[in-house]
C-alpha positions in Angstrom: 113.9 75.5 122.1 110.5 77.1 121.6 110.4 80.8 120.8 107.5 83.2 121.2 106.8 85.6 118.3 104.3 88.2 117.6 104.1 90.1 120.9 103.4 93.7 120.0 105.4 96.2 122.0 104.3 99.8 121.9 103.6 101.7 125.1 106.1 101.3 128.0 103.6 99.3 130.0 102.9 96.8 127.1 105.9 94.7 127.9 104.7 94.2 131.5 101.2 93.4 130.3 102.5 90.9 127.8 104.6 89.3 130.6 101.5 89.0 132.8 99.5 87.4 130.0 102.3 84.9 129.3 102.6 84.1 132.9 98.9 83.5 133.1 99.1 81.1 130.1 102.0 79.2 131.7 100.2 79.0 135.1 97.0 77.6 133.4 98.4 75.3 130.8 102.0 74.4 131.5 101.3 71.5 133.9 99.1 69.8 131.4 101.6 70.3 128.5 104.5 69.2 130.7 102.7 66.0 131.6 101.3 65.3 128.2 104.7 65.6 126.4 106.9 64.4 129.2 108.8 67.6 129.3 111.5 67.3 132.0 112.9 70.9 131.8 111.2 74.2 131.0 113.1 77.4 131.2 111.7 80.7 130.0 113.6 84.0 129.6 111.8 86.8 127.7 110.9 85.3 124.3 112.9 82.0 124.5 111.9 78.8 126.1 114.5 76.0 126.1 112.8 72.6 126.7 114.2 69.3 127.7 112.2 66.3 126.5 112.8 62.8 125.4 112.4 62.6 121.6 111.5 58.9 121.9 108.4 59.9 124.0 107.2 63.0 122.1 107.8 65.0 119.0 109.0 68.6 119.1 106.5 69.5 116.4 103.6 68.1 118.5 104.8 70.3 121.4 105.0 73.3 119.2 101.5 72.7 117.8 100.1 72.4 121.3 101.8 75.7 122.4 100.4 77.4 119.2 96.9 76.2 120.1 97.0 78.2 123.4 96.1 81.5 121.8 95.5 82.6 118.2 97.7 85.7 118.5 100.8 83.9 119.7 103.1 82.0 117.4 105.7 79.6 118.8 108.5 78.3 116.6 111.1 75.6 117.5 114.8 75.3 117.0 116.4 71.9 117.6 119.9 71.1 118.7 122.4 70.3 116.1 125.4 68.0 116.9 124.3 68.1 120.6 124.5 72.0 120.6 121.9 74.6 120.9 122.3 78.4 120.8 120.4 80.1 123.5 120.8 83.9 123.7 124.6 84.4 123.4 125.4 81.0 124.9 126.1 77.7 123.2 124.7 74.8 125.3 126.5 71.5 124.7 124.7 68.3 125.7 127.3 65.7 126.9 126.7 62.1 128.0 127.2 63.2 131.7 125.4 66.6 131.6 125.6 70.1 130.1 128.4 72.5 129.3 128.1 76.0 128.1 130.4 78.3 126.1 130.1 81.8 124.7 
């Protein structure tokens, strides 16, 4: 999972402006990054972006580095699954041989 950090929130409109800016970045760069790193799933909610990729084809640190090169004021970090589990918001996502299961 990739996480966005460093978005300054101040005035009530700043969240909306930040979202417009991030949507612009996604629209202009996501197709290239998805193809380059063979990302098969990209899901964004507020400041969290769970990604599905094949670790045999690309390295999560390379993906994070490319995301961090998009803009000098944005910092993306990554969190990898442990024991086929990943915490996303208040949900635990379990990767199984046949799909995905979730729990709270």
